[in-house]
N, C-alpha and C positions, 0 to 999 in steps of 0.2 A: 255133499256140498254144504259149507258152514255159513253162507250168507244169510240164510232165513234165521237161525238162532240169534245171529248179530243184529239182524235188522230188528227182530223182536225185543231184543235188549235195549236197543237205542229208542225204539218207538216208546217202550215202557218208561224209559229214563226221562224222554221228552215229555210225556204225558204227566209224571211226577213233578217236573220242574214247573210245568204250566200250572198244576193244581196248587203248589206250593206258593206260587206267584200271585194266584187269584186270592188265596187265604190272607197273605200278608201284605197286599197292596192296599187294604183299607186301614185308614187312621181313624181311630175313634174321634168324634166329635166332642166337644166339650160345651156343656152348658152350665150355668152357675146361678146360683140365687144369692150369692155373697160377692163381695168386690174383689176377691182374691180367688182366681180360678185354680182348681187343683191341678197337680201335674198330670198331664194325659198319660194312659197307659200306652206301653210300647206295642209294636205290631209283631211281637214274637208269634210264632205259631204255638199250637196247642202242644206239639211235641217238645218244644224247647223248654216250657215251664211246667207242664203236665196238667194244665187246667184249660178248659174250652174257651176259646177266644170269645170275647164280648160279654162275658158273664162277670158277676162280682168277684169270684174267687180268682178269676184270671187277673182282674185288676189289682188286686190285694197283693198277689204273688209278684206283681212287677214293682210293688212299692216296699215289700218286706220278704225277708228270707224264710220261706215255708217250704217244707218238703213237698215233693210232687205228688204224694200218695195220701192226702187228708181227704179227697174226695169232696162231696158236696159241702156247701157251707154249714149245713145242719149238723155235720159231724166235727167241725173243726175244733169246737171247745173241748170235748172229750179227748180229741187227738193231742190237743195242746198240753192238755194236763197230763196225759200219759207220756209225753215226749219231754215233760220237765220244763215247759215255758211257764212263766209266772202268769197267773190269771186272776181276776177279780171283778169287783162291782164299780170301782172308782175309775173314771175315764182320765187317761193321760195323753197328751198330744202324741201322735204318732202310733198310738195303740190301735190294735184292731179292735172295731166295734163289732160284736156278734148277736146274732139273734137266731133262734130257732123257728121263728114264726114262719108260716107259709110253707108249702110243700118241700122246699129245698133249703130254707133258711136264708140268711144274707149275711155279708161281711163287708165292712167298709173301714176306712182309715179315719181316725179322729184327727182333724184339722185344727179344731180350737174348742176351748171350754169356756163357758160363762164364768163371770167373776165369782158367783155363789156356787158353781159346780152342778148345777141342776140341768144345764142344757149342755149339748155338744153339736158342733158343726162337723159333720162327716163329709167324706167324698166317697162315691160308690159308682159302680158300673152296673148298669141293667136293674137300676132302682126306678125311681120315679120318671127318669129320662127315658127309660126303655133299654132295650138291647143294644149294646156296643156304644153306649153314651155314658160319659162320665159327668155326674152332676153332684152339686153340693146342696145339703139341706140342714136345718136346724131341728133337733129332735130332743126329747126329754133323755137325759142321761140315764135314768133308770130303765129306759127301753131297752138297754143293752147289757151284756157282760163284756168283758175286755181281755184281750190276750196281749201281754206286754212283751 
């Protein structure tokens, strides 16, 4: 009798759809320390962009075209150089701000640069605002290296 395998497949498919809906039904909230809020990250699943939902790498990949296999933020600068991306110490609007500080590093998007170039306003997810929150903050430009 073929009904048992068909029922199992249908139940498995239903469970996958329910799990996917649970993962993608959340929309990140946005808080901002500047008057111009950043673009909120999309609600794509991990499988869609290759990065874990709610983290800085996930957010940056929704804003920039980055390969899905660069791993944790700490490794991004080396991967960018190896892949031929331009990298450097000078901030540019739209660049990825990168640091290897902390256990996993952090990546963010440069939203603005001070007139003298010493400070950057960045948007990031899972930074000061916590998991799955996009926030902006101003930091010393020298705190980061940049992926263009």
